[in-house]
C-alpha positions as CSV (number, residue, x, y, z in Angstrom):
1,X,0.0,0.0,0.0
2,X,2.8,2.4,0.8
3,X,4.4,1.8,-2.6
4,X,1.1,2.6,-4.2
5,X,0.9,6.0,-2.4
6,X,4.5,6.8,-3.2
7,X,3.7,6.1,-6.9
8,X,0.8,8.5,-6.8
9,X,3.0,11.2,-5.3
10,X,5.7,10.6,-8.0
11,X,3.0,10.9,-10.7
12,X,1.6,14.0,-9.1
13,X,5.0,15.7,-8.9
14,X,5.7,14.7,-12.5
15,X,2.5,16.3,-13.7
16,X,3.3,19.5,-11.7
17,X,6.8,19.6,-13.2
18,X,5.3,19.2,-16.7
19,X,2.9,22.0,-16.1
20,X,5.6,24.2,-14.8
21,X,7.7,23.5,-17.9
22,X,4.9,24.9,-20.0
23,X,4.8,28.1,-18.0
24,X,7.3,30.5,-19.5
25,X,8.4,34.1,-19.1
26,X,8.6,34.5,-22.8
27,X,5.0,33.5,-23.3
28,X,4.0,36.0,-20.6
29,X,5.9,38.8,-22.2
30,X,4.2,38.0,-25.6
31,X,0.8,38.1,-24.0
32,X,1.4,41.4,-22.3
33,X,3.0,42.9,-25.4
34,X,-0.2,42.1,-27.3
35,X,-1.9,44.9,-25.3
36,X,0.5,47.6,-26.6
37,X,-1.4,50.0,-28.9
38,X,-4.8,49.1,-27.3
39,X,-7.0,51.6,-25.5
40,X,-7.1,51.8,-21.8
41,X,-10.7,50.5,-21.9
42,X,-9.7,47.5,-23.9
43,X,-6.9,46.7,-21.5
44,X,-9.2,46.9,-18.5
45,X,-11.8,44.8,-20.4
46,X,-9.1,42.1,-21.0
47,X,-7.3,42.1,-17.7
48,X,-9.9,43.4,-15.2
49,X,-9.9,46.3,-12.8
50,X,-6.2,47.2,-12.0
51,X,-4.8,47.0,-8.5
52,X,-3.7,50.7,-8.6
53,X,-3.2,53.6,-10.9
54,X,-0.9,56.6,-10.9
55,X,-0.8,59.7,-13.0
56,X,2.2,62.0,-13.6
57,X,3.2,64.5,-16.4
58,X,0.3,63.5,-18.6
59,X,1.1,59.8,-18.4
60,X,-1.0,57.3,-16.6
61,X,0.3,54.1,-15.1
62,X,-1.9,51.1,-14.4
63,X,-0.6,48.2,-12.3
64,X,-1.8,44.7,-11.9
65,X,-0.6,42.5,-9.0
66,X,-0.9,38.8,-8.5
67,X,0.3,36.9,-5.4
68,X,0.0,33.3,-4.4
69,X,1.3,31.7,-1.2
70,X,2.1,28.0,-1.3
71,X,2.6,26.2,1.9
72,X,3.7,22.6,2.4
73,X,1.6,21.6,5.4
74,X,2.9,18.0,5.4
75,X,6.6,18.2,6.4
76,X,8.5,15.0,5.9
77,X,6.9,13.9,2.7
78,X,9.3,13.0,0.0
79,X,12.8,14.5,0.2
80,X,11.9,17.5,2.5
81,X,12.4,16.8,6.2
82,X,12.4,19.3,9.0
83,X,9.3,21.4,8.8
84,X,6.8,23.1,6.6
85,X,7.9,25.3,3.7
86,X,6.3,28.4,2.4
87,X,6.8,29.9,-1.1
88,X,5.5,33.3,-2.2
89,X,4.8,33.6,-5.9
90,X,4.2,37.1,-7.2
91,X,3.9,39.2,-10.4
92,X,3.5,42.9,-10.8
93,X,2.8,44.4,-14.3
94,X,2.7,48.1,-14.9
95,X,1.3,49.5,-18.2
96,X,2.2,53.0,-19.3
97,X,-0.8,54.8,-20.9
98,X,-0.4,57.9,-23.0
99,X,-3.3,59.5,-24.9
100,X,-5.6,56.6,-23.9
101,X,-3.2,54.0,-25.5
102,X,-1.0,51.5,-24.0
103,X,2.6,52.5,-24.8
104,X,4.7,49.9,-22.9
105,X,4.7,47.7,-19.9
106,X,7.2,46.5,-17.3
107,X,6.9,43.4,-15.1
108,X,8.7,42.1,-12.0
109,X,8.3,39.1,-9.8
110,X,9.0,35.4,-9.8
111,X,5.7,34.3,-11.2
112,X,5.4,36.5,-14.3
113,X,4.9,33.4,-16.5
114,X,2.2,32.4,-19.1
115,X,0.3,29.3,-18.2
116,X,-1.4,27.1,-20.7
117,X,-5.2,27.7,-20.9
118,X,-7.1,25.4,-18.6
């Protein structure tokens, strides 16, 4: 029975690794670059209401934030012994808007990756 459970965990970890391999920074950059030239309204329609906005010198900046906290509540499973682990995944994307059009974007964070559609 224990070998069966270990096999299920190995399969689950393999599937998670395969999914992570499909998540790429390059794909994320391409998806965000597709918004350049669009109107601010189109951007909000596509991505939702922004987390924050800022205006300076006739330019408008719109920021989107995403954060996910992963916690391993089962210490000792597999190769990790010694206590629970916590990982914070985040991504912050700021679009520069000028004359109601997206001019550029910047991103920072360890989770600015494109995921395959579910």
